[in-house]
C-alpha positions in Angstrom: -9.4 -12.9 -1.3 -10.2 -11.9 -5.0 -11.1 -8.6 -6.4 -11.7 -7.3 -9.8 -9.7 -4.0 -10.0 -10.5 -3.1 -13.7 -7.8 -0.4 -14.4 -8.4 1.3 -11.0 -5.9 3.9 -10.1 -3.5 3.8 -7.0 0.0 4.8 -6.0 3.1 3.8 -4.5 3.5 5.6 -1.0 6.0 8.6 -1.0 5.3 12.0 -2.0 7.3 15.2 -1.9 5.0 17.3 0.1 5.5 18.8 3.6 2.0 19.9 3.9 0.4 16.6 5.3 -3.5 17.6 4.5 -2.5 18.7 0.8 -0.6 15.2 0.7 -3.6 13.3 1.8 -6.0 15.2 -0.5 -3.9 14.4 -3.5 -4.2 10.8 -2.8 -7.8 10.8 -1.9 -9.0 13.1 -4.8 -7.0 11.5 -7.4 -7.1 7.7 -6.4 -10.8 7.8 -5.8 -11.1 3.9 -5.7 -8.1 2.9 -4.0 -6.5 5.8 -2.0 -3.5 5.3 -0.1 -1.8 7.0 2.8 1.1 9.3 1.9 4.7 9.0 3.1 6.3 12.3 3.8 10.1 12.0 3.7 10.9 15.5 3.2 9.0 16.1 6.5 11.4 13.9 8.7 14.1 11.4 8.5 11.6 9.3 10.7 9.5 9.2 7.4 12.5 7.5 5.4 10.9 4.4 4.1 13.6 2.3 6.2 13.2 4.3 9.5 9.4 4.4 9.3 8.8 1.0 9.8 11.8 0.3 12.0 10.4 1.7 15.3 10.7 -1.2 18.0 12.7 -3.6 15.9 15.2 -5.4 18.2 18.7 -3.8 18.1 17.6 -0.7 15.7 19.3 2.6 16.4 17.9 5.8 14.8 20.4 8.8 14.6 18.3 11.8 13.4 21.2 14.2 13.8 23.4 12.1 11.5 20.5 10.9 9.6 21.5 7.2 10.1 19.9 4.1 10.8 21.6 0.8 11.8 21.4 -2.3 14.0 23.5 -2.3 17.1 24.3 -6.1 17.8 26.2 -5.2 21.1 22.6 -4.8 22.7 20.8 -7.7 24.6 18.8 -8.6 21.1 17.7 -11.8 22.4 16.1 -10.0 25.2 14.4 -7.5 22.8 13.5 -10.5 20.4 11.9 -12.0 23.2 9.6 -9.0 23.9 8.9 -8.9 20.3 7.9 -12.6 20.0 5.7 -12.2 23.0 3.7 -9.2 21.3 3.6 -11.1 18.0 2.1 -14.4 19.5 -0.5 -12.3 21.6 -1.1 -10.5 18.4 -0.7 -7.1 20.3 -0.6 -4.9 16.9 -1.2 -1.6 18.8 2.1 -2.4 20.8 3.9 -2.0 17.5 1.9 0.5 15.6 2.9 3.9 14.3 3.8 6.9 16.4 2.5 9.7 14.4 5.5 11.5 14.2 6.9 8.5 11.9 3.7 8.4 9.8 2.0 11.7 9.7 0.2 10.9 6.4 -1.1 7.8 8.0 -2.7 9.4 10.9 -4.1 12.3 9.0 -5.4 9.6 6.5 -7.4 7.9 8.9 -8.8 11.2 10.4 -10.0 12.2 7.2 -11.7 8.8 6.4 -13.3 8.7 9.8 -15.3 12.0 9.2 -15.7 12.3 5.5 -17.6 9.3 3.3 -15.4 9.1 0.0 -18.1 7.0 -1.3 -16.2 5.8 -4.5 -13.6 3.9 -2.3 -13.4 0.2 -2.9 -10.1 -0.5 -1.1 -7.8 1.2 1.3 -4.1 1.1 0.4 -1.2 1.0 3.0 2.4 -0.2 2.6 5.4 -1.4 4.5 9.1 -1.8 3.2 10.0 -5.3 2.4 12.2 -7.8 4.6 14.8 -8.2 2.0 15.2 -4.4 1.1 15.2 -3.7 5.0 17.7 -6.3 5.7 19.9 -5.4 2.7 19.8 -1.5 3.2 20.2 -1.4 6.9 23.3 -2.8 8.1 24.7 -3.6 11.7 27.3 -1.3 13.3 30.1 -3.3 11.5 28.2 -2.6 8.1 27.2 -6.0 7.7 23.4 -6.3 6.1 21.0 -7.3 8.9 19.4 -9.9 6.5 22.4 -12.0 7.0 22.2 -11.9 10.8 19.5 -14.6 11.8 18.2 -12.9 15.0 18.1 -9.5 13.4 16.2 -10.8 10.2 13.6 -12.5 12.5 13.1 -9.2 14.3 12.8 -7.3 10.9 10.1 -9.8 9.5 8.1 -10.0 12.8 8.1 -6.4 13.2 7.2 -5.5 9.6 4.3 -8.3 9.8 3.0 -6.4 13.0 3.1 -2.9 11.1 1.0 -4.4 8.1 -1.4 -5.9 10.5 -1.7 -2.6 12.4 -2.5 -0.7 9.4 -5.3 -3.2 8.4 -6.8 -2.9 11.9 -6.8 1.0 11.6 -8.5 0.7 8.4 -11.2 -1.4 9.7 -11.8 0.8 12.5 -12.6 4.0 10.3 -14.0 2.2 7.2 -15.1 -1.5 8.3 -16.9 -1.7 4.9 -13.8 -1.6 2.9 -11.0 -4.3 2.6 -7.4 -3.5 3.0 -4.7 -3.7 0.3 -1.1 -3.7 1.8 2.0 -3.3 -0.5 5.3 -4.7 0.4 7.9 -2.2 -1.3 10.9 -4.5 -2.4 13.4 -2.3 -4.5 16.3 -4.6 -3.4 14.7 -7.6 -5.5 16.4 -6.2 -8.4 19.4 -7.2 -6.8 18.1 -10.9 -7.0 20.3 -13.3 -9.1 23.3 -10.7 -9.0 26.6 -11.8 -8.4 27.1 -9.2 -5.6 24.1 -10.1 -3.3 23.7 -13.5 -1.9 19.8 -14.3 -1.9 18.3 -17.9 -1.7 15.0 -18.1 -4.0 13.4 -20.2 -1.4 14.6 -18.1 1.7 13.1 -14.9 0.3 10.0 -16.6 -0.7 9.7 -17.6 2.8 10.5 -14.2 4.0 7.7 -12.5 2.0 5.3 -15.3 2.8 5.6 -15.1 6.3 4.3 -11.4 6.1 1.9 -12.1 3.4 0.3 -14.7 5.3 -0.1 -12.6 8.1 -2.2 -9.9 6.5 -5.8 -10.1 6.5 -6.6 -8.4 3.4 -5.2 -8.2 -0.2 -1.7 -8.0 -0.5 1.1 -6.6 -3.0 4.7 -6.7 -3.8 6.1 -3.7 -5.6 9.4 -3.7 -7.4 10.3 -0.5 -9.4 13.2 -2.1 -11.5 13.6 -5.5 -13.2 13.7 -9.0 -11.2 12.9 -12.5 -11.6 9.0 -11.8 -11.9 8.3 -15.8 -11.5 9.6 -15.7 -7.9 6.8 -13.4 -7.0 4.2 -15.7 -8.6 5.7 -18.3 -6.3 4.4 -16.5 -3.2 0.5 -16.1 -2.4 0.6 -12.3 -3.0 -2.5 -10.9 -4.8 -0.9 -7.9 -6.6 2.6 -7.7 -8.5 3.5 -4.0 -8.9 6.0 -3.3 -11.5 7.6 -0.4 -13.6 5.6 -0.8 -16.8 6.9 2.4 -18.0 10.4 1.0 -18.3 10.2 -2.6 -18.0 6.8 -3.8 -19.5 8.4 -6.4 -21.7 10.1 -8.0 -18.7 6.6 -9.3 -17.7 6.0 -10.8 -20.8 9.1 -13.1 -20.5 7.2 -15.1 -17.9 4.0 -15.8 -19.9 3.5 -19.2 -18.3 3.9 -17.7 -14.8 1.9 -14.6 -15.5 -1.2 -16.8 -16.9 -1.1 -18.9 -13.7 -0.9 -15.9 -11.6 -3.8 -14.2 -13.2 -5.9 -17.5 -13.4 -5.8 -17.7 -9.7 -7.2 -14.2 -9.2 -3.6 -12.4 -9.2 -3.5 -8.5 -10.2 -1.0 -6.8 -12.3 -0.5 -3.1 -11.2 0.9 -1.3 -14.4 3.3 1.4 -13.0 2.9 3.3 -16.4 3.2 6.8 -15.2 6.8 7.8 -14.6 7.5 9.2 -11.2 11.2 10.5 -11.4 12.5 7.5 -13.1 14.1 7.2 -15.6 14.8 11.1 -15.4 13.4 13.5 -12.7 11.1 15.4 -15.2 10.2 12.7 -17.5 6.6 12.9 -16.8 6.4 16.6 -18.3 7.0 14.9 -21.7 3.9 12.6 -21.3 0.2 12.9 -21.5 -2.4 10.5 -21.0 -2.7 9.6 -24.6 1.0 8.7 -25.0 0.9 6.8 -21.6 -2.0 4.6 -22.8 -0.3 4.0 -25.9 2.7 2.7 -24.0 0.4 0.7 -21.6 -1.5 -1.0 -24.5 1.6 -2.2 -26.0 2.7 -3.8 -22.6 -0.6 -5.5 -22.6 -0.4 -6.6 -26.0 2.9 -8.1 -25.3 1.5 -10.5 -22.8 -1.9 -11.2 -24.9 0.4 -12.3 -27.8 2.0 -14.7 -25.4 -1.4 -16.3 -24.9 -2.7 -14.3 -21.9 -6.5 -13.6 -22.3 -7.0 -9.9 -22.6 -10.4 -9.4 -20.8 -9.0 -11.4 -17.9 -5.7 -9.2 -17.9 -7.8 -6.0 -18.0 -10.1 -7.0 -15.4 -7.1 -7.8 -13.0 -5.0 -4.6 -13.5 -4.2 -1.5 -11.7 -2.7 1.8 -13.1 0.2 3.3 -10.7 3.1 5.4 -11.1 6.2 3.4 -11.7 7.6 4.3 -8.4 7.0 6.4 -5.4 7.1 10.2 -6.0 9.0 11.5 -2.9 12.1 12.5 -4.8 10.2 14.6 -7.5 9.5 18.4 -7.4 6.0 18.9 -6.0 4.4 20.2 -9.3 5.8 17.0 -11.1 4.4 14.5 -8.6 1.0 16.2 -8.7 1.2 15.8 -12.5 2.1 12.2 -11.9 -1.0 11.6 -9.9 -3.1 13.5 -12.3 -2.1 11.4 -15.1 -2.7 8.2 -13.2 -6.2 9.3 -12.7 -6.7 10.2 -16.4 -5.2 7.0 -17.8 -7.2 5.0 -15.2 -10.4 6.7 -16.3 -9.4 6.3 -20.1 -9.0 2.8 -19.7 -12.2 2.2 -17.8 -14.2 4.2 -20.2 -12.6 2.3 -23.2 -13.2 -1.1 -21.6 -15.7 -1.1 -19.0 -18.3 1.5 -19.6 
C-alpha cells in the first residue's frame, strides 16, 4: 500500500493526561489528517507500554500492586501457546482484543469517530510495542529476557500481531473509508549492535516482518534513539519513525538505503518536536520557526547525499520525537501544538 503523506502530522502513542476525553481531543484536534488513539500510562499500570499489549500472552503475569510484569515459565506455557495458536490460525482477533481498562484511549477514540465525522482524516493511527522491546524489557521469573525463550517469544509475536490486527478491524468498523497506520514501537532497537545485547540481524528482521506482514494497512517502526536504520529498510515496513530532533544526521549515514526505501514508496516520520527528550522542558525553548529550521537542515542532509527532495517531502510525516507520557501536561500539549504548526507551515510552503 502506498500513500503520499506530504508532511502531515501524527504522534507517538503516550500522553500524560488522566482525562480520557481531553487526551482524545488533543490528538483529534491537532493531528487532523492522521489522528491516533492516546495511551494513558498515568491512569493505570495496565496502560504501561509493555503491560497494555501483554494481556493473554502465554505465561504473562501482571502484578498491579508491585507494578511488575513478568513471564512465569513454571506455568503450562505449551498449553497456553496452543490456545493462542488456534486463535491466531482462526484469525479470531476479537478473542485477543483490548479490554477497555487496558486501553481507555482506544475505546473512547472509537466512540468519538463513530459519532463525529472528522472529515479531514486520511489515516487512523494505532500502535503496539514491538517484539524486540517487549522481549528484552519483560523477563521471566528468573530475570532472563523473554526474547531468548523460544516459546515465550512465539507467544509475544503472535499476540502482538493479533493486537495490531484487532486495531485495524475496529478502525474499519467505525471508519471503513480510512486506511489504518499501525506503528510498532521499538525503543530497544537502540541496543542493536551493542556488546551487551545479543541480537541477530536476520532474526530481528524476521520478528518484525511476521507482524508487519499480518497487518492489513500501512505499518511503521518507531525508534526514539539511534540505531542501524538500514535494518529497518530491509523489512517491508511503510514508515520509519525516528528522532529527527537529536539524530537526523544518522539517517543521512544510509543514503543508498534511504533512497531505495523512498523509491519503493517508503515514508520518513521526522520526530522533530521534542517530547521530553533530551530534557523534560526542551519544548519550551522551541517554536515552529526554530523547529522548521532544524527540520530543513535534516532534509538537506539527505538531499546532499542524492535523495530527491520532492520525493522526500511527499513521503514525510511530522511527529514528536517520542511519546509525551512522561512530560508535564502543559508541555505535552505544547508538543502537539508545535507538531500541528510545523506540519501546517511545511504544507503551506511546499504543497499549497
